[in-house]
C-alpha positions as CSV (number, residue, x, y, z in Angstrom):
1,M,104.0,22.1,-66.7
2,S,102.6,20.0,-69.3
3,A,98.9,20.7,-70.1
4,N,98.2,16.9,-70.5
5,I,98.8,15.9,-67.0
6,S,96.4,13.5,-65.8
7,R,94.2,13.6,-63.1
8,Q,96.0,10.7,-61.1
9,E,99.2,12.4,-61.7
10,L,98.0,15.7,-60.1
11,L,96.5,13.6,-57.3
12,I,99.7,12.0,-56.7
13,R,101.6,15.3,-56.7
14,F,99.0,16.6,-54.3
15,L,99.4,13.8,-51.9
16,L,103.2,14.1,-52.0
17,V,102.8,17.8,-51.0
18,L,100.0,16.9,-48.4
19,V,102.2,14.2,-46.8
20,C,105.5,16.5,-46.5
21,L,103.5,19.5,-45.6
22,G,101.0,18.2,-43.2
23,F,102.6,15.1,-41.2
24,W,103.0,17.7,-38.4
25,R,99.5,17.0,-37.5
26,S,98.3,13.5,-36.6
27,E,95.0,14.2,-37.8
28,V,96.3,15.0,-41.4
29,N,98.2,11.6,-41.3
30,F,95.1,9.5,-40.6
31,V,94.1,10.7,-44.1
32,S,97.2,11.3,-46.0
33,F,99.0,8.0,-45.2
34,P,96.3,5.6,-46.6
35,L,95.8,7.8,-49.6
36,L,99.4,7.7,-50.4
37,G,99.3,3.9,-50.2
38,I,96.3,3.8,-52.5
39,A,98.1,6.4,-54.9
40,W,101.1,4.2,-54.9
41,W,98.9,1.1,-55.8
42,L,97.2,2.8,-58.7
43,D,100.6,4.0,-60.0
44,G,101.9,0.5,-60.4
45,G,103.6,0.2,-57.2
46,L,103.4,-3.3,-56.8
47,C,105.0,-3.8,-60.1
48,R,107.9,-1.7,-58.8
49,L,108.0,-3.5,-55.4
50,N,110.7,-5.9,-56.4
51,Q,113.1,-2.9,-57.4
52,T,112.2,-1.1,-54.2
53,I,112.7,-4.1,-51.8
54,K,116.2,-4.4,-53.1
55,E,117.1,-1.4,-50.8
56,P,118.5,-2.6,-47.5
57,F,116.6,0.1,-45.6
58,V,113.2,-1.2,-47.1
59,Q,114.2,-4.8,-46.0
60,A,114.9,-3.5,-42.7
61,I,111.6,-1.9,-42.3
62,L,109.8,-5.0,-43.4
63,L,111.6,-7.2,-41.1
64,L,110.9,-5.1,-38.1
65,C,107.4,-4.6,-38.8
66,T,107.0,-8.4,-39.7
67,L,108.5,-9.3,-36.2
68,L,106.2,-7.0,-34.4
69,L,103.2,-8.4,-36.2
70,L,104.4,-11.8,-35.2
71,G,104.7,-10.6,-31.6
72,L,100.9,-10.2,-31.3
73,L,100.6,-13.9,-31.4
74,W,102.1,-14.4,-27.7
75,S,101.0,-10.7,-26.5
76,E,98.5,-10.0,-23.8
77,L,97.6,-6.4,-25.0
78,P,96.6,-3.9,-22.4
79,E,92.9,-3.0,-22.7
80,N,93.4,0.6,-22.0
81,G,96.9,1.1,-23.2
82,R,98.3,4.0,-25.2
83,M,99.3,1.8,-28.0
84,K,102.4,3.5,-28.8
85,W,103.8,0.5,-30.5
86,L,101.4,1.0,-33.5
87,K,103.9,4.0,-34.3
88,Y,106.5,1.5,-35.4
89,F,104.4,0.9,-38.4
90,S,104.5,4.4,-39.6
91,L,108.0,3.4,-41.0
92,L,106.0,1.7,-43.7
93,I,105.1,5.0,-45.2
94,F,108.7,5.1,-46.7
95,I,107.8,2.3,-49.2
96,P,105.0,4.2,-51.2
97,F,106.7,7.6,-50.5
98,Y,110.0,6.7,-52.1
99,S,108.6,4.5,-54.9
100,L,106.4,7.2,-56.1
101,L,109.1,9.9,-56.4
102,N,110.4,10.7,-59.9
103,R,112.0,13.6,-61.7
104,E,108.7,15.5,-62.2
105,R,107.4,14.7,-58.7
106,L,110.6,15.4,-56.6
107,P,110.0,19.3,-56.6
108,W,106.6,19.0,-55.1
109,A,107.7,16.8,-52.1
110,I,110.9,19.1,-51.6
111,G,108.6,22.0,-51.7
112,G,106.1,20.7,-49.3
113,L,108.7,19.4,-46.8
114,V,110.7,22.8,-46.8
115,T,107.6,24.9,-46.4
116,G,106.2,22.6,-43.8
117,Y,109.5,22.7,-41.8
118,L,110.1,26.3,-42.0
119,G,106.5,27.1,-41.1
120,V,106.5,25.0,-37.9
121,L,110.0,26.2,-37.3
122,L,108.8,29.9,-37.5
123,V,105.8,29.1,-35.4
124,G,108.2,27.6,-32.7
125,I,110.5,30.6,-32.6
126,Y,107.6,33.0,-32.4
127,Q,106.1,31.0,-29.3
128,W,109.4,30.8,-27.7
129,L,110.2,34.7,-28.1
130,A,106.7,36.0,-27.6
131,M,105.4,33.6,-24.8
132,G,108.5,31.9,-23.5
133,V,107.0,28.5,-23.9
134,Q,109.0,25.0,-24.4
135,G,107.9,23.3,-27.7
136,I,105.1,24.4,-29.9
137,P,101.5,24.1,-28.1
138,L,99.8,25.5,-31.3
139,V,100.6,22.3,-33.2
140,G,100.7,20.2,-30.0
141,M,104.4,19.4,-30.2
142,S,106.3,18.8,-27.0
143,Y,109.6,20.3,-26.2
144,L,111.3,17.0,-26.8
145,S,109.8,16.7,-30.3
146,F,110.7,20.2,-31.1
147,S,114.2,19.9,-30.0
148,A,114.4,16.7,-32.2
149,M,113.1,18.6,-35.1
150,L,115.7,21.2,-34.5
151,G,118.6,18.8,-34.2
152,V,117.5,17.0,-37.5
153,G,117.4,20.4,-39.2
154,A,120.7,21.4,-38.0
155,I,122.5,18.2,-39.2
156,V,120.8,18.3,-42.6
157,A,121.6,21.9,-43.1
158,V,125.4,21.3,-42.2
159,G,125.5,18.3,-44.5
160,F,124.1,20.1,-47.6
161,A,125.9,23.4,-46.8
162,D,129.3,21.4,-46.8
163,M,128.2,19.8,-50.2
164,S,126.6,23.0,-52.0
165,Q,128.2,24.4,-55.1
166,S,126.6,27.6,-54.4
167,R,128.1,29.8,-51.9
168,K,125.0,31.7,-51.2
169,L,122.9,28.6,-50.5
170,G,125.6,27.2,-48.4
171,M,125.6,30.4,-46.2
172,L,122.0,30.3,-45.9
173,L,122.1,26.6,-44.9
174,W,124.8,27.6,-42.2
175,I,122.5,30.4,-40.8
176,V,119.7,27.6,-40.7
177,A,122.0,25.5,-38.8
178,L,123.3,27.9,-36.3
179,T,119.6,29.2,-35.6
180,S,118.3,25.7,-35.1
181,L,121.2,24.8,-32.7
182,F,120.6,28.1,-30.7
183,I,117.0,27.4,-30.2
184,Q,117.8,24.1,-29.3
185,F,120.1,25.1,-26.4
186,H,116.9,27.0,-25.1
187,Q,114.8,23.7,-25.1
188,N,114.9,21.1,-22.4
189,G,116.2,18.2,-24.4
190,R,119.6,17.7,-23.0
191,I,120.3,14.6,-24.7
192,L,119.1,15.4,-28.0
193,L,121.2,18.6,-27.9
194,L,124.2,16.3,-27.2
195,A,123.2,14.0,-29.9
196,T,123.2,17.0,-32.5
197,L,126.7,18.3,-31.2
198,V,128.1,14.7,-31.6
199,A,126.7,14.1,-34.9
200,V,128.0,17.4,-36.4
201,L,131.5,16.8,-35.0
202,L,131.2,13.2,-36.5
203,M,130.4,14.7,-39.8
204,A,133.2,17.2,-39.7
205,F,135.7,14.4,-38.6
206,L,134.7,12.2,-41.6
207,R,135.0,15.1,-44.0
208,Y,138.4,16.4,-42.8
209,K,139.8,13.3,-41.0
210,I,142.9,13.7,-43.6
211,E,143.1,17.4,-42.8
212,I,143.5,17.0,-39.2
213,R,144.4,20.8,-38.4
214,R,141.2,21.8,-40.2
215,F,139.1,19.4,-38.3
216,I,140.7,20.6,-34.9
217,G,139.8,24.1,-36.0
218,I,136.3,23.0,-36.6
219,L,136.0,21.3,-33.3
220,I,137.4,24.3,-31.5
221,S,134.9,26.4,-33.4
222,V,132.1,24.2,-32.4
223,L,132.9,24.0,-28.6
224,I,133.1,27.9,-28.6
225,V,129.7,28.3,-30.3
226,A,128.2,25.6,-27.9
227,A,129.7,27.5,-25.0
228,I,128.4,31.0,-26.1
229,F,124.9,29.4,-26.6
230,A,125.0,27.5,-23.3
231,Y,126.0,30.8,-21.5
232,S,123.1,32.7,-23.1
233,S,120.5,30.0,-22.3
234,P,118.8,30.0,-18.7
235,V,117.2,26.8,-19.6
236,F,120.3,25.0,-20.3
237,Q,121.8,26.1,-17.0
238,D,118.6,25.1,-15.2
239,R,118.8,21.7,-16.8
240,L,122.4,21.4,-15.4
241,I,121.2,22.2,-11.9
242,Q,118.4,19.7,-12.2
243,A,120.8,16.9,-13.4
244,K,122.9,17.7,-10.2
245,S,119.8,17.3,-8.2
246,D,118.7,14.2,-9.9
247,I,122.1,12.6,-8.9
248,E,121.7,13.7,-5.5
249,L,118.3,12.1,-5.0
250,L,119.6,8.9,-6.5
251,Q,122.5,8.8,-4.0
252,Q,119.7,9.0,-1.3
253,G,117.9,6.0,-3.0
254,N,115.1,8.2,-4.3
255,Y,114.4,7.3,-8.1
256,S,111.7,10.1,-8.5
257,S,113.6,12.1,-10.9
258,S,114.0,12.2,-14.7
259,L,117.2,10.2,-14.5
260,G,116.1,8.1,-11.7
261,Y,113.0,7.0,-13.6
262,R,114.9,6.1,-16.6
263,L,117.5,4.3,-14.5
264,A,114.6,2.2,-13.0
265,M,112.8,1.6,-16.3
266,W,116.2,0.5,-18.0
267,D,116.9,-1.9,-15.0
268,V,113.3,-3.6,-15.3
269,G,113.3,-3.6,-19.0
270,L,116.8,-5.5,-19.0
271,H,115.5,-7.9,-16.3
272,A,112.5,-8.7,-18.7
273,I,114.7,-9.1,-21.6
274,A,116.8,-11.6,-19.6
275,E,113.6,-13.5,-18.6
276,R,112.4,-14.0,-22.3
277,P,115.4,-13.3,-24.6
278,L,114.1,-15.2,-27.7
279,S,110.6,-13.7,-27.7
280,G,110.1,-10.9,-25.5
281,Y,106.6,-10.4,-23.8
282,G,104.8,-9.6,-26.9
283,T,104.1,-6.7,-29.0
284,G,102.3,-4.1,-26.8
285,A,102.9,-6.0,-23.5
286,P,105.8,-3.8,-22.2
287,E,103.4,-0.9,-21.4
288,R,101.9,-2.6,-18.3
289,Y,104.8,-5.1,-17.5
290,F,106.7,-2.1,-15.6
291,D,103.7,-1.4,-13.3
292,N,103.0,-4.9,-12.5
293,T,106.7,-6.1,-12.0
294,I,107.9,-3.0,-9.7
295,L,105.7,-4.2,-6.8
296,T,108.0,-7.1,-6.0
297,Y,111.0,-6.4,-8.0
298,K,114.1,-5.6,-5.9
299,D,111.8,-5.5,-2.8
300,G,109.7,-2.8,-4.2
301,I,112.2,0.0,-4.6
302,Y,110.5,1.2,-7.7
303,K,106.7,0.8,-6.6
304,D,106.2,4.5,-6.0
305,L,107.4,5.6,-9.4
306,P,103.9,5.3,-11.4
307,G,103.1,8.4,-9.2
308,F,106.0,10.2,-10.6
309,Q,105.3,9.5,-14.2
310,K,102.9,7.2,-16.0
311,T,104.6,4.4,-17.9
312,S,104.2,4.4,-21.8
313,H,107.6,3.2,-22.9
314,Y,111.1,2.4,-21.6
315,H,113.0,5.6,-22.9
316,N,115.3,3.3,-24.9
317,D,115.0,2.1,-28.2
318,W,117.0,-1.0,-27.7
319,I,115.2,-2.1,-24.5
320,E,111.7,-1.0,-25.9
321,I,112.2,-3.3,-28.9
322,G,113.6,-6.1,-26.7
323,M,110.8,-6.1,-24.5
324,H,108.3,-6.4,-27.3
325,I,110.1,-9.0,-29.3
326,G,113.2,-9.9,-27.7
327,V,116.9,-10.2,-29.0
328,P,115.6,-11.0,-32.7
329,G,114.0,-7.7,-32.6
330,M,117.0,-6.0,-31.2
331,L,119.0,-7.3,-34.1
332,A,116.2,-6.3,-36.6
333,L,116.8,-2.7,-35.0
334,L,120.5,-3.0,-35.7
335,F,119.7,-3.9,-39.2
336,L,117.3,-0.8,-39.6
337,Y,120.1,1.6,-38.4
338,W,122.7,-0.2,-40.9
339,G,120.0,0.0,-43.7
340,W,119.2,3.6,-42.9
341,Y,123.1,4.5,-43.3
342,Q,123.2,2.3,-46.5
343,A,120.2,4.5,-47.8
344,F,122.5,7.4,-47.7
345,K,125.9,5.7,-48.5
346,R,124.7,3.9,-51.8
347,N,123.7,7.5,-53.0
348,R,127.0,9.0,-52.2
349,L,125.7,10.8,-49.0
350,A,127.5,8.7,-46.6
351,I,128.7,11.7,-44.4
352,L,125.2,12.9,-44.0
353,G,123.9,9.4,-43.4
354,A,126.5,8.9,-40.7
355,G,125.4,12.1,-39.0
356,L,121.7,11.4,-39.1
357,V,122.0,7.7,-38.1
358,S,124.4,8.7,-35.2
359,Y,121.8,11.1,-34.0
360,I,118.9,8.4,-34.2
361,I,121.1,6.0,-32.2
362,L,122.4,8.5,-29.6
363,A,118.7,9.9,-29.1
364,G,117.2,6.3,-28.8
365,F,119.7,5.7,-25.8
366,T,117.5,7.9,-23.6
367,D,114.0,7.7,-25.3
368,A,112.0,5.6,-27.6
369,F,113.1,7.7,-30.5
370,I,111.8,5.6,-33.3
371,I,108.4,5.9,-32.0
372,F,108.5,9.7,-31.3
373,S,105.4,11.3,-32.9
374,R,106.8,13.3,-35.7
375,T,110.7,13.1,-36.0
376,P,110.9,9.5,-37.5
377,V,108.3,10.6,-40.4
378,L,110.6,13.6,-41.0
379,L,113.7,11.5,-41.3
380,L,111.8,9.1,-43.5
381,L,110.8,11.9,-45.8
382,I,114.3,13.4,-45.8
383,T,115.7,9.9,-46.7
384,G,113.4,9.2,-49.6
385,I,114.0,12.7,-51.0
386,T,117.8,12.5,-51.0
387,M,117.8,9.1,-52.3
388,S,115.6,10.0,-55.1
389,W,117.4,13.4,-55.7
390,H,120.7,11.6,-56.1
391,R,119.0,9.1,-58.3
392,Q,117.8,11.9,-60.7
393,E,120.5,14.4,-60.2
394,P,123.7,12.7,-59.0
395,G,126.2,14.8,-57.3
396,R,124.3,18.2,-57.8
397,I,123.2,20.2,-54.9
């Protein structure tokens, strides 16, 4: 390390580590995110903005956030709402983070992210083995967020294991992937688990679509591993029983279940989008639309659901955005997915990009995945680091 590193440079490296290491706690983000923006400005980020904004992913982030800001003009914000829509603007952290990365700073960001991820993972494993709990209560992480984190880790590990030129590193990454998948089978997030398996199989297909026999071998291997993990997981088996119970309740016209609640919210959400397709109901308004509408909608068949679970979002990224800002917002979301994939493809990581973006899309069908508390930030940091890595060290893993 050079002895002449300026205080500003040391501060930037420290902030990169802080963001990558500490984003698991929202209290840290309240400090680190604004400071990262200030560091970006001091480092000449505004002068580099013209270059940064050429990235389709950055354009998509700015478009979506701009539409959400405009949506405030016709929104009646709930006075005591949970304000989850504000989390969409955490996407903006990608711009200063990616812009600040260079050859000298990249190892600091990688070290912070890997250390933070493995630290949280070890805490989660300990609490699961020692206490039998779902999620990671010690860091305030729900079972859904923990399962989402595990899925991302498994997909990234598989992607880099396939590209690794080091046999030892490749084996280590496969161990991380299998460990993450095994623990994910013991968490309650069924759709997130399915999204992980589909993403891994998609990556394998894209990698070996010409060598069809090899792909079939991988497919059979994945199915065997999944069957073994499922058989060893009482949690997974309980969720299958619960899914059957949810279906039986639906057949009786009872929507007070995990599946029934989602179907009801999607029904009401699509109805709302059809009412205002061009504008939606305004940024922040969807949170209370459900509770107000179900009293009369379809003769009140959903009116008792607030007693089952309090409404905070619509458990679907497309419907959630459409409720806020209509079809233009849904098109902006599609642009975001495309831009996210292009961020990897333009840096010769198309297969990894396809895996991660398919995971984001699939997870977003049953939850508002883009506003998950930690996972989107994790994905943004991974995206920025991989883009910068291939900009500095093309083709080297």
